[in-house]
N, C-alpha and C positions, 0 to 999 in steps of 0.2 A: 312594925315598920317594914315596908317592902324593901327587898334587897335591891341594891343598885345594879343596873345592868353592867355586865362585864364588857369593857371596851376592848375590841380586838387589837392585838399588838400589831403595829405596822412593821412589816419586814422590808428592810431596805436592801436591795441587791448590791452586794459588794462589787466595786469596780476598781481595777488597777490599770490605769491608762498606759503605763510605760513598763517596759521589760527591765529586769534586773541584770540581764546579760548585755555587756557593753556594745557588742556588735549590733545586736538587734535594737538596742536603745538608740544607737546612732542612726540606723535606718528609719526608725519611727520619728525621731526628731527631724530628720531631713525631709521625710514625707509631709510632716505637719507644716514645716516652713514652706515647702513647695506649694501646698494647698493654700496657705495664707497669701503667698505672693500671687498665686493664680487668681484668687478672689479679688485681690486689690487691682491687678492689671485689668481684669475684665470689667471691674467696676469703673475704672478710669476710661476704658473703651466705651462703655455704655454712656458714661457722662459726656464723652466727646461727641458721640452721636446726638445726644440730647442738645448739647450746646450748638452744634453745627446746624441742626434743624431750626433752633430758635433764631440763629443769625440769619439763615435763609428766609425765615418768616419775616424778619425785620425788613428785608428787601421788599417783600410784598407790601408791607405797611408803608414803607417810604414811597413806593409807587402810588399807593392809594393817596398819600398826602399830597404828592406833587401833582398827580393827575386831577385830584379833587380841586386843588387851587386853580389849575388851568380851566377845568370844567366850569367852576364858579365864575371865573372871569369872562369866559366866552358866553355863558348864559346871561350874565349881567350886560355884556356888550350887545347881545342880541335883543334884550329887552329895551336897552337904550336906543338901539337903531330902529326898533319897531315904532318908536315914537316920532320918527322923522316923517313929515307929511308926504303923502303921495308914494314915496319909494320905501317907506319904513318896513313894510312887510317883506319886500324882496331883499332888503338888506339884513333884516333881523333873523329870518328863517335859517339861512346857512350857518350863522353864528350859533344859534340855539341848537341846531342839529349837531354841529361839531362839539359843542359843550356836552350834549347828551352822549355822544359816542365816547368822548374822553371820560365821561362819568362812568360808562360801562367798564372802561379800562381800570378806573379806580376801584370799582366793585370787584373786578377780577383779582386785583392785587390784594384787597382785603380778604377775599375768600381763600386765596392761596395762603396768606399769612395765618388765617384761622385754622386751616387744615393742617399746616405744618406744626403749629403750636399744639393742636390736639394730638398729633402723632408723636411729638417729641418725647414725652414721658413714657408712654407704653412701649415705643420702639426702643428707647434707650434701655429700659429694663429688660426687654426681650433679648436684646443683643448681649447684655451682661449676664442675665440669669441662665441662658442656654448652656454655655460652657461651664459656668459655676456649678449648676445643678448636676451636670454630667459627671464632673469630677467628684462632687460630694456623694453621688449615688454609688460610686465605686469605693471611695475612701472611707466614708463614714461607717458603713456596715462592717468593713474589715476591722476598723479601729474599735468599734463597739464589741464585736465578737471576741477580739483579743482581751479587751478590758474586762469583759464578763468572765471569760475563762480564767484569766489570771487572778481576778478577784475571788472567784470560787475556789481556785486551787490554794490561794493564800489562806482563805478562811478554813478550808478543809485541813490544811496542814496544822492549824492550831486546835483542831478538834481532838477529843480523846482517842478516837480510832482513826485519826487522820492518815497515818501511814498506810494502813490497810486499805482505806478508801482510795487513796492516791495510787496505790499499787494496782488495785482493781481497775481504776481508770486508765492506767498505763497499759494494762493488758488489752483493754478495749480500743485504745486510740493509737498506740505506738506501732510502728512497722515491726514485722516478725524478726527481721535481722537485728534490730536494736534489742528486742526482748531476749533473743538467744545469746547476745553478748553479756546479758546479766546472768542467765542460767540456761543450761541446755534445755530444760523443760520448765519455763517460767510459770506456767499454769500450775503444774504439780508443786513447785516450790511455794507458790502462794497458798495453795490449799493446805500444804503441810505446815504452814506457818513459819517457814524458814526466815528468821529475823533479818539476816543479811540480804537475802533476795528481796524481801518485802521492802526493806529500807532502800535498796538500790532501785527497785521499780518506782517507788515514790519519788526518789530523787530524779529519776528519768522523766517522770511526768512534770515535776516542778520546773525542770530545766526547759522542757518543751513549752510550758506555759509562761515562761519568762519570770518565774518567781525564784527568789534566792532561797537556797536550802539553809534552814536554821536548826536542823536537828543534829544528832551526833555525826561524827565523821563517817562517811560511807566507805564500805569495804572495797577491796580491789576489784570486785566483780561489777561495780557500778560503772556507769557511763558519765564521764565528765562533760559538763556543759561547754559551749563555745566560749 
């Protein structure tokens, strides 16, 4: 019997959208609320543009209706006058010409209404989506980068060699001044396997990534988070 093909395991990238640090969490919540309010406000503005164009288009259609009625009445009067013996043609032609001209006005009103109706939806979306996409283009990548880094850091913290990996990540990412507050030579301390220095560096990286420290109490050389 043939062996069943091995189904590759689907790896889901860990994401942690919010920081465990209260001050950073408050800023994240405030920015998220601002973005939601921004989206709603510009949606309403786009909707207002759409509704305004539809209302103006209604004026064109009302002109079409009124002018169409007048045009029909004049055309009918012209035909009736044309039946008058001897002078019918002279009487009917001006009325028919007037009806034709007013019919052109009715057609212009209809064309204006159709044009505005066709513009209402795309123009409304254009007005709304421009500012919305601009803010999302700034906000969404920043939120995604934080969520990915925080998720990776939290997952790394639970790994068997998580402290060492986080300490190495801190050496690569954190400013030199912060690293020297952990140890005079943090790279040498990490290479020598100084447990306190490694733990302090790991804690430093977790704080920077917005993840709560769940390991043993960090020694005096560590940097406390905000």
